C-alpha positions as CSV (number, residue, x, y, z in Angstrom):
1,M,1.3,32.0,-1.3
2,T,1.5,32.3,2.5
3,V,3.9,29.7,3.8
4,P,2.2,27.6,6.5
5,A,4.1,27.3,9.7
6,S,2.6,23.9,10.5
7,I,0.7,21.2,8.7
8,C,-1.0,18.2,10.2
9,L,-1.5,15.1,8.0
10,L,-4.2,12.6,9.0
11,R,-3.9,9.2,7.4
12,T,-3.8,6.4,9.9
13,S,-4.1,3.3,7.7
14,A,-3.7,1.0,5.9
15,I,-0.1,0.0,5.0
16,G,-0.5,0.5,1.3
17,D,-2.2,3.9,1.7
18,V,0.3,5.1,4.3
19,T,3.0,4.2,1.8
20,H,1.3,6.4,-0.7
21,V,1.5,9.4,1.7
22,V,5.3,9.3,1.8
23,P,5.8,11.0,-1.6
24,L,3.4,13.8,-0.4
25,V,5.6,14.2,2.7
26,R,8.7,14.5,0.4
27,T,6.9,17.0,-1.8
28,L,6.0,19.2,1.3
29,Q,9.5,18.9,2.7
30,R,11.1,20.0,-0.6
31,A,8.7,22.9,-1.2
32,L,8.2,24.0,2.4
33,P,11.4,23.2,4.3
34,A,10.6,25.5,7.2
35,T,7.1,24.1,7.7
36,A,6.6,21.8,10.7
37,L,4.9,18.5,9.7
38,T,2.9,16.4,12.1
39,W,1.5,13.0,10.9
40,I,-1.2,11.2,12.8
41,V,-0.7,7.6,11.9
42,G,-1.8,4.1,13.0
43,K,0.1,2.1,15.6
44,L,1.1,-0.6,13.1
45,E,1.7,1.8,10.3
46,R,4.1,3.9,12.4
47,R,6.4,0.9,12.5
48,L,6.9,1.3,8.7
49,V,7.2,5.1,8.4
50,G,7.7,6.4,11.9
51,D,11.4,7.1,11.3
52,L,11.0,9.5,8.4
53,P,13.3,12.4,9.1
54,G,11.8,15.8,9.7
55,V,8.3,14.5,10.7
56,R,6.7,14.5,14.1
57,F,4.5,11.4,14.5
58,V,1.4,11.0,16.7
59,T,0.2,7.5,17.1
60,F,-3.5,6.6,16.9
61,D,-4.3,3.2,18.4
62,K,-7.6,2.4,16.7
63,S,-8.0,-0.8,18.8
64,A,-8.3,1.4,21.9
65,G,-11.5,3.0,20.6
66,R,-12.5,6.3,22.1
67,A,-9.5,6.1,24.5
68,G,-7.2,6.1,21.4
69,M,-8.9,9.2,20.1
70,R,-8.6,10.9,23.5
71,A,-4.9,10.1,23.6
72,V,-4.3,11.8,20.2
73,H,-6.3,14.8,21.3
74,A,-4.4,15.0,24.6
75,E,-1.1,15.0,22.8
76,L,-2.2,17.8,20.5
77,K,-3.9,19.8,23.2
78,G,-3.3,23.6,22.9
79,E,-1.9,23.3,19.3
80,R,-3.3,24.9,16.3
81,F,-2.2,24.0,12.8
82,D,-2.2,26.3,9.7
83,A,-3.6,23.3,7.7
84,L,-5.0,19.9,8.3
85,L,-4.8,17.4,5.4
86,Q,-7.7,15.1,6.2
87,M,-6.8,12.2,3.8
88,Q,-9.1,9.5,5.2
89,V,-12.9,9.6,4.8
90,A,-13.9,6.8,7.2
91,M,-16.2,7.8,10.0
92,R,-13.6,7.0,12.7
93,S,-11.1,9.3,11.0
94,N,-13.6,12.1,10.6
95,L,-14.5,11.9,14.3
96,L,-10.7,11.8,15.1
97,S,-10.2,15.0,13.1
98,L,-12.8,16.9,15.2
99,G,-10.2,17.2,18.0
100,I,-7.6,18.7,15.7
101,R,-7.6,22.5,15.6
102,A,-6.7,23.9,12.2
103,E,-7.5,27.0,10.2
104,R,-7.7,25.2,6.9
105,R,-9.2,21.8,6.8
106,I,-8.5,20.2,3.4
107,G,-10.4,17.0,2.4
108,Y,-11.6,15.0,-0.5
109,D,-13.9,16.3,-3.3
110,R,-17.6,15.6,-2.9
111,A,-17.6,12.5,-5.2
112,R,-15.0,10.8,-2.9
113,S,-16.5,12.0,0.4
114,K,-18.5,9.7,2.7
115,D,-19.3,9.2,6.4
116,L,-20.0,12.9,6.9
117,H,-16.5,13.9,5.6
118,G,-17.9,17.2,4.3
119,L,-18.8,18.3,7.8
120,V,-15.2,18.2,9.2
121,I,-13.5,20.0,6.3
122,N,-13.7,23.5,4.8
123,E,-11.7,23.0,1.6
124,R,-11.5,20.2,-1.0
125,I,-8.9,18.8,-3.3
126,P,-9.6,19.0,-7.1
127,A,-12.4,16.7,-8.3
128,R,-10.9,14.1,-10.6
129,T,-11.6,10.6,-11.7
130,G,-9.4,7.9,-13.1
131,E,-6.6,8.7,-10.7
132,H,-4.3,6.2,-8.9
133,V,-4.7,6.4,-5.1
134,L,-1.2,7.8,-4.8
135,D,-2.0,10.7,-7.2
136,A,-5.2,11.5,-5.3
137,I,-3.2,11.7,-2.0
138,G,-0.5,13.7,-3.8
139,S,-3.2,16.3,-4.8
140,F,-3.7,17.3,-1.2
141,C,-0.8,19.8,-1.7
142,E,-2.6,21.6,-4.5
143,P,-4.9,23.8,-2.3
144,L,-1.6,24.9,-0.7
145,G,-0.4,26.2,-4.1
146,L,1.9,23.2,-4.8
147,K,2.0,20.4,-7.3
148,Q,3.5,16.9,-6.7
149,T,5.8,16.5,-9.7
150,E,8.1,13.9,-8.3
151,V,7.3,10.6,-6.6
152,R,10.0,9.7,-4.1
153,W,9.8,7.4,-1.1
154,D,13.3,6.7,0.5
155,I,11.7,5.0,3.5
156,P,14.5,4.4,6.0
157,I,15.6,0.7,6.3
158,P,18.0,0.0,9.3
159,E,21.2,-1.7,8.4
160,A,20.4,-4.5,10.9
161,D,17.3,-5.3,8.9
162,R,19.2,-5.3,5.6
163,A,21.7,-7.6,7.2
164,W,18.9,-10.0,8.3
165,A,17.4,-10.0,4.8
166,E,20.8,-10.8,3.3
167,E,21.2,-13.8,5.6
168,Q,17.8,-15.1,4.4
169,L,18.5,-14.4,0.7
170,P,22.3,-14.4,0.3
171,G,24.1,-13.6,-2.9
172,E,22.8,-12.2,-6.2
173,R,20.6,-15.2,-7.4
174,A,17.5,-14.4,-9.3
175,T,14.7,-14.3,-6.7
176,L,10.9,-14.4,-6.7
177,L,9.3,-13.4,-3.4
178,V,5.7,-14.5,-3.0
179,S,3.5,-12.7,-0.5
180,P,0.3,-14.6,-1.1
181,T,-2.2,-13.2,1.4
182,S,-4.2,-10.0,1.3
183,S,-6.1,-8.6,4.4
184,H,-9.1,-8.7,2.1
185,A,-9.8,-12.5,1.8
186,L,-11.7,-12.2,-1.4
187,R,-8.6,-10.8,-3.1
188,N,-6.7,-14.0,-2.4
189,W,-5.7,-16.5,-5.1
190,R,-5.8,-20.3,-4.6
191,A,-2.9,-21.8,-2.8
192,E,-2.5,-24.6,-5.3
193,R,-2.2,-22.0,-8.1
194,Y,0.6,-20.2,-6.2
195,A,2.3,-23.6,-5.8
196,A,2.1,-24.3,-9.5
197,V,3.8,-20.9,-10.2
198,V,6.4,-21.5,-7.5
199,D,7.3,-24.9,-9.1
200,H,7.6,-23.4,-12.6
201,V,9.8,-20.6,-11.4
202,M,12.0,-23.0,-9.4
203,D,12.2,-25.3,-12.4
204,R,13.7,-22.3,-14.2
205,G,16.5,-22.1,-11.6
206,W,15.1,-19.1,-9.6
207,R,15.2,-18.9,-5.9
208,V,11.7,-18.5,-4.4
209,A,10.7,-17.4,-0.9
210,L,7.3,-17.0,0.8
211,A,6.8,-13.9,2.9
212,G,4.0,-12.8,5.2
213,G,3.1,-11.8,8.7
214,P,2.4,-13.9,11.7
215,S,-1.4,-13.9,11.5
216,G,-3.4,-17.1,11.4
217,P,-4.6,-16.6,7.8
218,E,-1.1,-15.8,6.5
219,R,0.3,-18.9,8.2
220,A,-2.5,-21.1,6.9
221,M,-2.0,-19.8,3.3
222,A,1.7,-20.4,3.5
223,D,1.2,-23.9,4.8
224,A,-1.3,-24.7,2.0
225,V,1.1,-23.4,-0.6
226,L,4.0,-25.4,0.8
227,A,1.9,-28.6,0.9
228,A,1.0,-28.2,-2.8
229,C,4.6,-27.5,-4.0
230,R,6.8,-30.1,-5.6
231,H,9.8,-28.0,-4.8
232,R,10.1,-26.4,-1.3
233,P,10.6,-22.6,-1.4
234,I,12.2,-20.8,1.5
235,D,9.5,-20.1,4.1
236,L,9.9,-16.7,5.8
237,T,6.3,-16.3,6.8
238,G,6.0,-14.7,10.2
239,K,9.7,-14.1,10.5
240,D,9.9,-10.5,9.3
241,T,8.9,-7.1,10.6
242,L,7.7,-4.3,8.3
243,K,11.3,-3.0,8.1
244,R,12.6,-6.5,7.4
245,A,10.0,-6.9,4.8
246,L,11.2,-3.8,3.0
247,A,14.7,-5.2,3.1
248,L,13.5,-8.5,1.7
249,F,11.7,-6.8,-1.1
250,E,14.9,-4.9,-1.9
251,R,16.7,-8.2,-2.4
252,A,14.1,-9.7,-4.7
253,N,13.8,-9.3,-8.4
254,L,10.1,-9.7,-8.5
255,L,7.2,-9.9,-6.0
256,L,4.1,-12.0,-6.7
257,T,1.1,-10.8,-4.6
258,P,-2.6,-9.9,-4.7
259,D,-3.6,-6.3,-4.1
260,S,-2.1,-5.8,-0.7
261,G,0.2,-3.6,1.4
262,P,3.3,-5.6,0.4
263,M,2.6,-4.7,-3.2
264,H,3.1,-1.0,-2.4
265,M,6.0,-1.6,-0.1
266,A,7.9,-3.5,-2.8
267,N,7.1,-0.8,-5.3
268,A,8.4,1.8,-2.9
269,V,11.8,0.2,-2.8
270,G,12.0,-0.2,-6.6
271,T,11.1,-3.9,-6.9
272,A,8.9,-5.0,-9.8
273,V,5.5,-6.5,-8.9
274,L,3.5,-9.2,-10.5
275,G,0.2,-8.2,-9.1
276,L,-3.0,-10.3,-9.3
277,H,-5.9,-8.1,-10.1
278,A,-9.5,-9.2,-10.7
279,A,-11.2,-7.9,-7.6
280,S,-9.6,-4.4,-7.9
281,N,-8.5,-2.1,-10.7
282,P,-4.7,-2.0,-11.0
283,D,-4.9,1.4,-12.6
284,R,-6.3,2.7,-9.4
285,S,-4.6,0.6,-6.7
286,G,-1.9,-1.4,-8.4
287,P,1.9,-0.9,-8.1
288,Y,2.3,2.8,-8.9
289,S,5.6,2.8,-10.8
290,D,5.2,-0.1,-13.2
291,R,2.1,-2.2,-13.8
292,R,3.4,-4.0,-16.9
293,W,3.8,-7.3,-15.0
294,C,0.4,-7.4,-13.4
295,V,-2.3,-9.8,-14.4
296,N,-5.3,-7.5,-15.1
297,L,-8.7,-9.3,-15.3
298,Y,-10.6,-6.5,-13.7
299,D,-12.7,-5.9,-16.9
300,D,-13.5,-9.7,-17.1
301,A,-14.6,-9.6,-13.5
302,A,-16.8,-6.6,-14.1
303,R,-18.5,-8.3,-17.0
304,K,-19.0,-11.6,-15.2
305,F,-20.0,-10.4,-11.8
306,L,-21.6,-7.0,-12.5
307,G,-22.8,-7.4,-16.0
308,K,-21.0,-4.4,-17.5
309,P,-17.5,-3.5,-18.7
310,A,-15.1,-1.9,-16.3
311,G,-15.3,1.4,-18.1
312,E,-18.9,1.7,-17.0
313,L,-18.2,1.2,-13.3
314,A,-17.7,4.1,-10.9
315,W,-14.0,4.6,-10.4
316,G,-12.8,2.7,-7.4
317,T,-15.4,0.0,-7.6
318,K,-14.2,-3.2,-6.0
319,I,-15.5,-6.6,-7.2
320,E,-14.8,-8.6,-4.1
321,K,-17.1,-11.5,-4.9
322,P,-16.5,-15.2,-4.1
323,G,-14.7,-16.8,-7.0
324,V,-13.6,-13.6,-8.6
325,M,-9.9,-14.4,-8.3
326,D,-10.4,-17.8,-10.0
327,L,-10.6,-15.8,-13.2
328,I,-6.8,-15.6,-13.0
329,T,-5.2,-18.8,-14.3
330,V,-1.8,-20.2,-13.6
331,D,-0.9,-19.7,-17.3
332,D,-1.8,-16.0,-16.9
333,V,0.7,-15.6,-14.2
334,I,3.4,-17.7,-15.8
335,E,3.1,-15.6,-19.0
336,R,3.7,-12.4,-17.0
337,F,6.6,-14.0,-15.2
338,E,8.2,-15.1,-18.4
339,A,7.7,-11.7,-20.0
340,F,9.4,-10.1,-17.0
341,A,12.3,-12.6,-17.1
342,A,12.8,-12.1,-20.8
343,E,12.8,-8.3,-20.5
344,R,15.3,-8.5,-17.6
345,G,17.5,-11.1,-19.3
346,F,16.9,-14.0,-17.0
């Protein structure tokens, strides 16, 4: 194998998928320590991973439209990479990649290509189905003669952010963190059901905190959960940053969340996740390291909304239909919580 002098990784978004790229970066760094790595990443996402050591980051501001693309191309002007790992198939990313000069342009297999992806690449990763998204991203090293055999994140967390998280959640008390809002509204569970779980967990003597960003939907969901609770959990909604969120997840024993970026951030720091899955398949997009504590009603959703079992759906099919998350009951979630608590001795 000829060792590449430089590799460009293109995966700009979203938070969860960017988290999945980090183990690939670690694989490349371990196998190719002399290879220069450049990662084109989104403006928000850079706040999470932009301090990974040994990686040069180029920010793509998608809100700037064509000007954002031109800024990336200007920063890379005159450069040529030995390989481009084109890990995003959306049209915007395919267009962005046209301004990146690379001898080898590695992209997805035909089944996972869309939006003219095949026109901007000259090599493809192995065609597989049934893979978790992280494993699919990890397979981008295979055309380079490598194999991702270890999954490691070690995303840096500044000590100031760890100190902030400790102030919010002091001591060693058993803690459930609830991040109730996905950026995909149809993946969200009902606020009153979250509240019922919060009350159950607090009745058991656990500490519970709500987490989330400062957006309007996240604030509205948190307010609705708080209004429906008998016991008031700690409300940290809108108070964290992405790095503070990582630090909060580190201090929690369990995170309750729908399919969302926080699910994968918590998994990356080793925190167990009680994921709520009906609209999406946890075997494809659930918490990578341990899905035992997830509620998985994806097959029920497939039968109810699409008229066929999940096994007959194309891999990656999302069932984002109104009412799909209502298939998940409070009892379903409490059962998974109690199973986790029993296994961990709480």
